[in-house]
mmCIF file as gemmi writes it, N, C-alpha and C atoms, coordinates in Angstrom:
data_model
loop_
_atom_site.group_PDB
_atom_site.id
_atom_site.type_symbol
_atom_site.label_atom_id
_atom_site.label_alt_id
_atom_site.label_comp_id
_atom_site.label_asym_id
_atom_site.label_entity_id
_atom_site.label_seq_id
_atom_site.pdbx_PDB_ins_code
_atom_site.Cartn_x
_atom_site.Cartn_y
_atom_site.Cartn_z
_atom_site.occupancy
_atom_site.B_iso_or_equiv
_atom_site.pdbx_formal_charge
_atom_site.auth_seq_id
_atom_site.auth_asym_id
_atom_site.pdbx_PDB_model_num
ATOM 1 N N . MET Axp A 1 ? -37.308 -20.173 147.635 1 0 ? 1 A 1
ATOM 2 C CA . MET Axp A 1 ? -36.526 -21.314 146.927 1 0 ? 1 A 1
ATOM 3 C C . MET Axp A 1 ? -38.1 -22.079 146.175 1 0 ? 1 A 1
ATOM 4 N N . ILE Axp A 2 ? -38.818 -22.366 146.848 1 0 ? 2 A 1
ATOM 5 C CA . ILE Axp A 2 ? -40.262 -22.216 146.457 1 0 ? 2 A 1
ATOM 6 C C . ILE Axp A 2 ? -41.072 -21.93 144.921 1 0 ? 2 A 1
ATOM 7 N N . ASP Axp A 3 ? -40.951 -20.169 145.308 1 0 ? 3 A 1
ATOM 8 C CA . ASP Axp A 3 ? -40.883 -19.974 143.555 1 0 ? 3 A 1
ATOM 9 C C . ASP Axp A 3 ? -39.959 -19.582 142.701 1 0 ? 3 A 1
ATOM 10 N N . GLU Axp A 4 ? -38.889 -20.211 142.873 1 0 ? 4 A 1
ATOM 11 C CA . GLU Axp A 4 ? -37.5 -20.875 141.983 1 0 ? 4 A 1
ATOM 12 C C . GLU Axp A 4 ? -38.614 -21.452 141.359 1 0 ? 4 A 1
ATOM 13 N N . LEU Axp A 5 ? -38.438 -22.471 142.229 1 0 ? 5 A 1
ATOM 14 C CA . LEU Axp A 5 ? -38.718 -23.652 141.417 1 0 ? 5 A 1
ATOM 15 C C . LEU Axp A 5 ? -39.95 -23.954 140.702 1 0 ? 5 A 1
ATOM 16 N N . LYS Axp A 6 ? -41.345 -22.902 140.883 1 0 ? 6 A 1
ATOM 17 C CA . LYS Axp A 6 ? -42.087 -23.028 139.825 1 0 ? 6 A 1
ATOM 18 C C . LYS Axp A 6 ? -41.605 -22.358 139.135 1 0 ? 6 A 1
ATOM 19 N N . HIS Axp A 7 ? -41.392 -21.133 139.3 1 0 ? 7 A 1
ATOM 20 C CA . HIS Axp A 7 ? -40.542 -20.956 137.474 1 0 ? 7 A 1
ATOM 21 C C . HIS Axp A 7 ? -39.984 -21.535 136.923 1 0 ? 7 A 1
ATOM 22 N N . ILE Axp A 8 ? -39.053 -22.288 137.32 1 0 ? 8 A 1
ATOM 23 C CA . ILE Axp A 8 ? -38.269 -23.325 136.378 1 0 ? 8 A 1
ATOM 24 C C . ILE Axp A 8 ? -39.572 -24.695 135.977 1 0 ? 8 A 1
ATOM 25 N N . GLU Axp A 9 ? -40.303 -25.079 137.063 1 0 ? 9 A 1
ATOM 26 C CA . GLU Axp A 9 ? -41.633 -25.268 136.8 1 0 ? 9 A 1
ATOM 27 C C . GLU Axp A 9 ? -42.326 -25.677 135.318 1 0 ? 9 A 1
ATOM 28 N N . ALA Axp A 10 ? -42.474 -24.18 135.065 1 0 ? 10 A 1
ATOM 29 C CA . ALA Axp A 10 ? -43.116 -23.66 134.122 1 0 ? 10 A 1
ATOM 30 C C . ALA Axp A 10 ? -42.3 -23.575 132.993 1 0 ? 10 A 1
ATOM 31 N N . GLN Axp A 11 ? -41.481 -23.505 132.923 1 0 ? 11 A 1
ATOM 32 C CA . GLN Axp A 11 ? -39.477 -23.042 132.045 1 0 ? 11 A 1
ATOM 33 C C . GLN Axp A 11 ? -39.427 -24.476 131.337 1 0 ? 11 A 1
ATOM 34 N N . ILE Axp A 12 ? -39.435 -25.376 131.854 1 0 ? 12 A 1
ATOM 35 C CA . ILE Axp A 12 ? -39.055 -26.637 131.14 1 0 ? 12 A 1
ATOM 36 C C . ILE Axp A 12 ? -39.908 -27.132 130.215 1 0 ? 12 A 1
ATOM 37 N N . PRO Axp A 13 ? -40.818 -26.662 129.888 1 0 ? 13 A 1
ATOM 38 C CA . PRO Axp A 13 ? -41.868 -27.72 128.488 1 0 ? 13 A 1
ATOM 39 C C . PRO Axp A 13 ? -41.628 -26.585 127.397 1 0 ? 13 A 1
ATOM 40 N N . ILE Axp A 14 ? -41.264 -25.281 127.53 1 0 ? 14 A 1
ATOM 41 C CA . ILE Axp A 14 ? -41.227 -24.575 126.677 1 0 ? 14 A 1
ATOM 42 C C . ILE Axp A 14 ? -39.397 -24.395 126.203 1 0 ? 14 A 1
ATOM 43 N N . ILE Axp A 15 ? -39.107 -24.772 126.812 1 0 ? 15 A 1
ATOM 44 C CA . ILE Axp A 15 ? -37.007 -25.749 127.094 1 0 ? 15 A 1
ATOM 45 C C . ILE Axp A 15 ? -37.277 -26.572 125.672 1 0 ? 15 A 1
ATOM 46 N N . LEU Axp A 16 ? -38.037 -27.588 126.537 1 0 ? 16 A 1
ATOM 47 C CA . LEU Axp A 16 ? -38.182 -28.806 125.272 1 0 ? 16 A 1
ATOM 48 C C . LEU Axp A 16 ? -38.956 -28.901 124.229 1 0 ? 16 A 1
ATOM 49 N N . CYS Axp A 17 ? -39.929 -27.585 124.076 1 0 ? 17 A 1
ATOM 50 C CA . CYS Axp A 17 ? -40.005 -27.585 122.814 1 0 ? 17 A 1
ATOM 51 C C . CYS Axp A 17 ? -39.032 -26.784 121.866 1 0 ? 17 A 1
ATOM 52 N N . LYS Axp A 18 ? -38.393 -26.416 122.612 1 0 ? 18 A 1
ATOM 53 C CA . LYS Axp A 18 ? -37.544 -25.609 121.305 1 0 ? 18 A 1
ATOM 54 C C . LYS Axp A 18 ? -36.323 -25.945 121.183 1 0 ? 18 A 1
ATOM 55 N N . LEU Axp A 19 ? -35.969 -27.309 121.808 1 0 ? 19 A 1
ATOM 56 C CA . LEU Axp A 19 ? -34.968 -28.595 121.601 1 0 ? 19 A 1
ATOM 57 C C . LEU Axp A 19 ? -35.428 -29.525 120.877 1 0 ? 19 A 1
ATOM 58 N N . GLU Axp A 20 ? -37.094 -29.579 120.906 1 0 ? 20 A 1
ATOM 59 C CA . GLU Axp A 20 ? -37.534 -30.346 119.439 1 0 ? 20 A 1
ATOM 60 C C . GLU Axp A 20 ? -37.517 -29.707 118.074 1 0 ? 20 A 1
ATOM 61 N N . LYS Axp A 21 ? -37.18 -28.144 118.554 1 0 ? 21 A 1
ATOM 62 C CA . LYS Axp A 21 ? -37.216 -27.321 117.039 1 0 ? 21 A 1
ATOM 63 C C . LYS Axp A 21 ? -35.748 -27.425 116.292 1 0 ? 21 A 1
ATOM 64 N N . VAL Axp A 22 ? -34.843 -27.35 117.134 1 0 ? 22 A 1
ATOM 65 C CA . VAL Axp A 22 ? -33.329 -28.024 116.776 1 0 ? 22 A 1
ATOM 66 C C . VAL Axp A 22 ? -32.747 -29.235 116.41 1 0 ? 22 A 1
ATOM 67 N N . PHE Axp A 23 ? -33.054 -30.405 117.394 1 0 ? 23 A 1
ATOM 68 C CA . PHE Axp A 23 ? -32.694 -31.934 116.726 1 0 ? 23 A 1
ATOM 69 C C . PHE Axp A 23 ? -33.551 -32.806 116.437 1 0 ? 23 A 1
ATOM 70 N N . PRO Axp A 24 ? -33.336 -33.422 115.8 1 0 ? 24 A 1
ATOM 71 C CA . PRO Axp A 24 ? -33.645 -34.54 114.868 1 0 ? 24 A 1
ATOM 72 C C . PRO Axp A 24 ? -34.374 -35.114 116.082 1 0 ? 24 A 1
ATOM 73 N N . PRO Axp A 25 ? -35.766 -36.069 115.637 1 0 ? 25 A 1
ATOM 74 C CA . PRO Axp A 25 ? -36.701 -36.959 116.366 1 0 ? 25 A 1
ATOM 75 C C . PRO Axp A 25 ? -36.049 -38.206 117.179 1 0 ? 25 A 1
ATOM 76 N N . SER Axp A 26 ? -34.896 -38.207 116.521 1 0 ? 26 A 1
ATOM 77 C CA . SER Axp A 26 ? -34.068 -39.506 116.975 1 0 ? 26 A 1
ATOM 78 C C . SER Axp A 26 ? -33.278 -39.294 118.05 1 0 ? 26 A 1
ATOM 79 N N . PHE Axp A 27 ? -33.275 -38.291 118.65 1 0 ? 27 A 1
ATOM 80 C CA . PHE Axp A 27 ? -32.338 -37.538 119.779 1 0 ? 27 A 1
ATOM 81 C C . PHE Axp A 27 ? -33.151 -38.295 121.401 1 0 ? 27 A 1
ATOM 82 N N . PHE Axp A 28 ? -34.461 -37.568 120.434 1 0 ? 28 A 1
ATOM 83 C CA . PHE Axp A 28 ? -35.177 -37.724 121.85 1 0 ? 28 A 1
ATOM 84 C C . PHE Axp A 28 ? -35.777 -39.215 121.931 1 0 ? 28 A 1
ATOM 85 N N . ASP Axp A 29 ? -35.739 -39.655 123.655 1 0 ? 29 A 1
ATOM 86 C CA . ASP Axp A 29 ? -36.127 -41.101 123.732 1 0 ? 29 A 1
ATOM 87 C C . ASP Axp A 29 ? -36.968 -40.502 125.063 1 0 ? 29 A 1
ATOM 88 N N . VAL Axp A 30 ? -37.974 -41.312 125.439 1 0 ? 30 A 1
ATOM 89 C CA . VAL Axp A 30 ? -38.539 -41.653 127.032 1 0 ? 30 A 1
ATOM 90 C C . VAL Axp A 30 ? -37.884 -41.165 127.894 1 0 ? 30 A 1
ATOM 91 N N . MET Axp A 31 ? -37.233 -40.633 128.443 1 0 ? 31 A 1
ATOM 92 C CA . MET Axp A 31 ? -36.187 -40.247 129.376 1 0 ? 31 A 1
ATOM 93 C C . MET Axp A 31 ? -35.992 -38.31 129.087 1 0 ? 31 A 1
ATOM 94 N N . VAL Axp A 32 ? -36.18 -38.35 127.683 1 0 ? 32 A 1
ATOM 95 C CA . VAL Axp A 32 ? -36.76 -36.885 127.862 1 0 ? 32 A 1
ATOM 96 C C . VAL Axp A 32 ? -37.274 -35.616 128.654 1 0 ? 32 A 1
ATOM 97 N N . HIS Axp A 33 ? -38.441 -36.697 128.874 1 0 ? 33 A 1
ATOM 98 C CA . HIS Axp A 33 ? -40.024 -35.575 129.902 1 0 ? 33 A 1
ATOM 99 C C . HIS Axp A 33 ? -39.673 -35.661 131.306 1 0 ? 33 A 1
ATOM 100 N N . LEU Axp A 34 ? -38.631 -36.305 131.657 1 0 ? 34 A 1
ATOM 101 C CA . LEU Axp A 34 ? -37.781 -36.34 133.077 1 0 ? 34 A 1
ATOM 102 C C . LEU Axp A 34 ? -38.222 -35.416 133.674 1 0 ? 34 A 1
ATOM 103 N N . PRO Axp A 35 ? -37.258 -34.094 133.121 1 0 ? 35 A 1
ATOM 104 C CA . PRO Axp A 35 ? -37.161 -32.834 133.831 1 0 ? 35 A 1
ATOM 105 C C . PRO Axp A 35 ? -38.357 -32.752 134.174 1 0 ? 35 A 1
ATOM 106 N N . ILE Axp A 36 ? -39.419 -32.602 132.964 1 0 ? 36 A 1
ATOM 107 C CA . ILE Axp A 36 ? -40.652 -31.791 134.217 1 0 ? 36 A 1
ATOM 108 C C . ILE Axp A 36 ? -41.384 -32.192 135.44 1 0 ? 36 A 1
ATOM 109 N N . HIS Axp A 37 ? -40.475 -33.161 135.844 1 0 ? 37 A 1
ATOM 110 C CA . HIS Axp A 37 ? -41.226 -34.015 137.303 1 0 ? 37 A 1
ATOM 111 C C . HIS Axp A 37 ? -40.178 -33.776 137.938 1 0 ? 37 A 1
ATOM 112 N N . LEU Axp A 38 ? -39.01 -32.663 137.636 1 0 ? 38 A 1
ATOM 113 C CA . LEU Axp A 38 ? -38.302 -32.544 138.681 1 0 ? 38 A 1
ATOM 114 C C . LEU Axp A 38 ? -38.191 -31.577 139.741 1 0 ? 38 A 1
ATOM 115 N N . ALA Axp A 39 ? -38.947 -30.68 138.582 1 0 ? 39 A 1
ATOM 116 C CA . ALA Axp A 39 ? -39.079 -29.296 140.237 1 0 ? 39 A 1
ATOM 117 C C . ALA Axp A 39 ? -40.339 -29.428 141.011 1 0 ? 39 A 1
ATOM 118 N N . GLY Axp A 40 ? -41.28 -30.798 140.622 1 0 ? 40 A 1
ATOM 119 C CA . GLY Axp A 40 ? -42.284 -31.487 141.154 1 0 ? 40 A 1
ATOM 120 C C . GLY Axp A 40 ? -41.649 -32.269 142.136 1 0 ? 40 A 1
ATOM 121 N N . GLU Axp A 41 ? -40.735 -33.375 141.91 1 0 ? 41 A 1
ATOM 122 C CA . GLU Axp A 41 ? -40.478 -33.773 142.965 1 0 ? 41 A 1
ATOM 123 C C . GLU Axp A 41 ? -39.442 -32.834 143.808 1 0 ? 41 A 1
ATOM 124 N N . ALA Axp A 42 ? -38.952 -32.237 143.621 1 0 ? 42 A 1
ATOM 125 C CA . ALA Axp A 42 ? -37.501 -30.911 144.868 1 0 ? 42 A 1
ATOM 126 C C . ALA Axp A 42 ? -38.867 -30.327 145.351 1 0 ? 42 A 1
ATOM 127 N N . GLN Axp A 43 ? -40.106 -30.043 145.229 1 0 ? 43 A 1
ATOM 128 C CA . GLN Axp A 43 ? -40.94 -29.665 146.028 1 0 ? 43 A 1
ATOM 129 C C . GLN Axp A 43 ? -42.027 -30.05 147.38 1 0 ? 43 A 1
ATOM 130 N N . ILE Axp A 44 ? -42.407 -31.598 146.475 1 0 ? 44 A 1
ATOM 131 C CA . ILE Axp A 44 ? -42.743 -32.183 147.703 1 0 ? 44 A 1
ATOM 132 C C . ILE Axp A 44 ? -41.865 -33.165 148.371 1 0 ? 44 A 1
ATOM 133 N N . GLY Axp A 45 ? -40.492 -32.851 148.114 1 0 ? 45 A 1
ATOM 134 C CA . GLY Axp A 45 ? -39.239 -34.149 149.197 1 0 ? 45 A 1
ATOM 135 C C . GLY Axp A 45 ? -38.637 -32.724 149.191 1 0 ? 45 A 1
ATOM 136 N N . ARG Axp A 46 ? -38.495 -32.057 148.949 1 0 ? 46 A 1
ATOM 137 C CA . ARG Axp A 46 ? -37.182 -31.719 150.082 1 0 ? 46 A 1
ATOM 138 C C . ARG Axp A 46 ? -35.808 -31.36 149.301 1 0 ? 46 A 1
ATOM 139 N N . PRO Axp A 47 ? -34.514 -31.314 150.14 1 0 ? 47 A 1
ATOM 140 C CA . PRO Axp A 47 ? -33.176 -31.978 149.553 1 0 ? 47 A 1
ATOM 141 C C . PRO Axp A 47 ? -33.85 -32.859 149.631 1 0 ? 47 A 1
ATOM 142 N N . ILE Axp A 48 ? -32.385 -33.613 148.806 1 0 ? 48 A 1
ATOM 143 C CA . ILE Axp A 48 ? -32.127 -35.026 148.649 1 0 ? 48 A 1
ATOM 144 C C . ILE Axp A 48 ? -31.652 -35.742 149.578 1 0 ? 48 A 1
ATOM 145 N N . HIS Axp A 49 ? -30.547 -35.084 150.48 1 0 ? 49 A 1
ATOM 146 C CA . HIS Axp A 49 ? -30.053 -35.029 152.031 1 0 ? 49 A 1
ATOM 147 C C . HIS Axp A 49 ? -31.057 -35.971 153.42 1 0 ? 49 A 1
ATOM 148 N N . TYR Axp A 50 ? -32.509 -35.676 152.731 1 0 ? 50 A 1
ATOM 149 C CA . TYR Axp A 50 ? -33.721 -36.62 153.783 1 0 ? 50 A 1
ATOM 150 C C . TYR Axp A 50 ? -34.162 -38.012 153.028 1 0 ? 50 A 1
ATOM 151 N N . ARG Axp A 51 ? -33.558 -37.942 151.913 1 0 ? 51 A 1
ATOM 152 C CA . ARG Axp A 51 ? -34.512 -38.672 151.198 1 0 ? 51 A 1
ATOM 153 C C . ARG Axp A 51 ? -33.76 -39.621 150.432 1 0 ? 51 A 1
ATOM 154 N N . TRP Axp A 52 ? -32.128 -39.671 151.369 1 0 ? 52 A 1
ATOM 155 C CA . TRP Axp A 52 ? -30.993 -40.473 150.182 1 0 ? 52 A 1
ATOM 156 C C . TRP Axp A 52 ? -30.973 -42.205 150.609 1 0 ? 52 A 1
ATOM 157 N N . MET Axp A 53 ? -31.234 -43.174 149.33 1 0 ? 53 A 1
ATOM 158 C CA . MET Axp A 53 ? -31.907 -44.289 149.471 1 0 ? 53 A 1
ATOM 159 C C . MET Axp A 53 ? -30.13 -44.958 150.793 1 0 ? 53 A 1
ATOM 160 N N . TYR Axp A 54 ? -29.279 -44.572 150.383 1 0 ? 54 A 1
ATOM 161 C CA . TYR Axp A 54 ? -27.996 -45.36 150.812 1 0 ? 54 A 1
ATOM 162 C C . TYR Axp A 54 ? -27.904 -44.273 152.456 1 0 ? 54 A 1
ATOM 163 N N . HIS Axp A 55 ? -28.448 -44.242 153.449 1 0 ? 55 A 1
ATOM 164 C CA . HIS Axp A 55 ? -28.403 -43.51 154.967 1 0 ? 55 A 1
ATOM 165 C C . HIS Axp A 55 ? -26.201 -43.409 155.235 1 0 ? 55 A 1
ATOM 166 N N . ILE Axp A 56 ? -25.768 -44.836 155.394 1 0 ? 56 A 1
ATOM 167 C CA . ILE Axp A 56 ? -24.859 -44.806 155.923 1 0 ? 56 A 1
ATOM 168 C C . ILE Axp A 56 ? -23.839 -44.2 155.163 1 0 ? 56 A 1
ATOM 169 N N . GLU Axp A 57 ? -23.477 -43.805 153.742 1 0 ? 57 A 1
ATOM 170 C CA . GLU Axp A 57 ? -22.955 -42.931 153.245 1 0 ? 57 A 1
ATOM 171 C C . GLU Axp A 57 ? -22.828 -41.536 153.89 1 0 ? 57 A 1
């Protein structure tokens, strides 16, 4: 799973660059860069059920 996350982490900037070629600049906002951090957060935090903020649910 870690190898897959590293591969995904390497591919996300490439995909974002390809999207920037297709869509106009007005399509992108500050939130577009967040996928870059998702793979790293998944490696650090592991599965979401261990760090979910609503433990009662």
